[in-house]
N, C-alpha and C positions, 0 to 999 in steps of 0.2 A: 360388956354387952354390945352387940352389934346395933348399928343404926338402921332404922326402917328405910326401905326403898319402895318406890311406887313401880308397879308392874301393870302391863295391859295385855289383853288377849288379842292376838293379831287376827282372829276370826270374827269375834263378836264385839270387841271393843270394851269389854268389862275390865275395870281396873280395881286393883286392891293393893294392900301394903304388906310387905313381908320383910323379915330380917334375913332369911336365907333364900338364895335363888332356887334351891331344890324344892322348897315349899310353894313356889309360885306356879301353881297349876290352876287353870280356869275351872271354876266350879260348874259352868254350863257346858263347855266344849271338851273339857278334860285334856287340853293341850297345854304345853309349856307356855308360860307368859313371858313377854319381853320386858326387860327393865327399861324404865323411862330415864333418859339421860339428863336428869336435872336433880338437884337436891330435893329431898322429901319435903322440906319446909316450903320451897318455892312452888312445888306442885300443890301443896295444901293451900297456899295463899291465892291460888287461882279460883275464880268462881266456876260454877258448873259449866257454863257456856264455853269459857276459855279452855277448860279441861277437855270437853268434848271436841272442840276444834283441834286442839293439840293432838289428841289421840287419833282423830280421823286422819290427820296429815301423816302420822306415823304408820297407820295401817296402809295407806296408799303407797307410801315409800317402801314398805316391807313387801308389798305385792304389786310388782310392775304389771302383772297380767290384769289386775283390777283396773289400772289406769288405761290399759289397752282396750279393755271391754267397755269402759266408760266412753272412750273416744271412738269406738267402732261405728256408732251411727253416723258421726260426722264423716268418716271415711267412706261409709256405704253410700251416702247421698251426695258426695262430691263427684258428680258425673263428669265434669269437664276434665278433671285430673285423670279419672279412670279412662275416658275416651282417648285422651292424649297418650296414656301408657299403652293402651290396646292398639292404637294406630301405629305407634312406634314398634311394638312387638310384631304386628302384622307385616310391617315393612321389612324388618329383619328376617322374618320367616320366609317372606316372598323372595328376597335376595338369596337366601340359603337354598330354597327350593329350586330356583333358576340354576344355581351353580351345580346342585346335585343332578338336575335333569341334563345339563351339558355333560357331566361326567358319565352318566348312564348312556347317553347317545354316543359318546366317544368309545366307551367300552363295547357297546353293541356293534358299532362299525368295525372295530378292531377284531372282535370275535368272528364276525362274518368274513372278514378278509382272511383271517387265519384259517377258517374252515374251508373257504374256497381254495386257498393255497394248498391245504392238505389234500383236498380232492384232486387237484391238478397233479400233485406229486404222486398220488396213488395211481392215477390214470397213466402217467408217464412210466411208473414202475411196472405196471401190467403190460404196457406196450413193450418195454424193454425185455420182460420175461418172455413174451410171445416171440420176439425176434430171436432170442437165445434158443428157444425150443425149435425153431425152424432150421 
């Protein structure tokens, strides 16, 4: 006969004891439960508070997005760090913008020079054709 193992629901924290992993389904959430990595007897020897603390830690470990959501308010209200990052980003964008503006100015100047040169060549070509016709 198989030994009992403790399982917990990663969504609601409900825990139960099963012999087979296929039977470990949360009765409330209807999702597969995760096995608790400790012998059944050690888990049973814990009091309710210790079990709750242990399962809470396992839920947070299993869901990194939960830890991010818990720490989000701290990140939201850390204005100094946010202002520093935005200032640095602004400086980078300003430098990039200046470089792009210089490139556009160079291209504009080059295009106009080429256009004037083409017009001069067209004018010279017309003059040469007029001379030939005479």
